[in-house]
C-alpha positions in Angstrom: -93.2 -187.3 19.8 -94.5 -187.4 23.3 -93.2 -189.0 26.4 -95.1 -190.7 29.2 -94.9 -187.7 31.6 -96.2 -185.2 29.0 -99.0 -187.6 28.1 -99.9 -188.1 31.8 -100.2 -184.4 32.3 -102.3 -184.0 29.1 -104.7 -186.7 30.2 -105.0 -185.3 33.7 -106.2 -186.8 36.9 -108.6 -189.8 36.9 -112.0 -189.6 38.6 -112.1 -191.3 42.0 -108.3 -190.9 42.4 -106.6 -188.3 44.6 -105.9 -185.1 42.7 -102.2 -185.1 43.4 -99.1 -185.5 41.3 -98.1 -188.4 43.5 -101.3 -190.3 42.7 -100.9 -189.5 39.0 -97.3 -190.6 38.9 -98.3 -194.0 40.5 -101.2 -194.6 38.1 -99.2 -193.6 35.0 -96.0 -195.2 36.1 -93.9 -192.0 35.7 -91.3 -190.7 38.1 -92.8 -188.1 40.5 -89.9 -185.7 40.0 -90.2 -185.9 36.2 -93.9 -185.4 36.3 -94.2 -182.7 38.9 -91.0 -180.7 38.9 -89.9 -181.1 35.3 -92.8 -181.5 32.8 -95.3 -179.4 34.8 -92.8 -176.6 34.8 -92.1 -176.7 31.1 -88.8 -178.7 30.8 -88.6 -180.6 27.6 -88.0 -184.4 27.5 -84.6 -185.6 26.5 -86.0 -186.8 23.2 -87.4 -183.3 22.4 -84.2 -181.6 23.4 -82.1 -184.0 21.2 -84.4 -183.5 18.2 -84.1 -179.7 18.5 -80.3 -180.0 18.6 -80.0 -182.3 15.6 -77.8 -180.8 12.9 -78.5 -183.3 10.0 -81.7 -184.2 8.4 -82.7 -187.9 8.4 -81.9 -188.0 4.6 -78.4 -186.5 5.3 -77.8 -189.1 8.0 -78.8 -191.9 5.7 -76.4 -190.6 3.0 -73.5 -190.5 5.5 -74.2 -194.1 6.7 -73.9 -195.3 3.1 -70.4 -193.9 2.6 -68.5 -196.8 4.3 -70.4 -199.2 2.0 -69.3 -197.3 -1.1 -65.7 -197.1 0.1 -65.6 -200.8 0.8 -67.1 -201.5 -2.6 -64.3 -199.6 -4.3 -61.6 -201.0 -1.9 -60.9 -197.5 -0.5 -61.4 -198.4 3.1 
């Protein structure tokens, strides 16, 4: 999973464009502060952070979302 700011840094600067974060943020439509201050200095995206903090696996999440259906089926909810 990669966000636009990380992708912009990976692709780098375009030929013929100024070699600045400001120019890169304009071309890639990414906030300058996100691009320059956060991603360039190693801060993870919100998506990456959330994924690393996830406690349940996708299979466990799916199992939990099915519980209300089972309870309703047996009139327990």
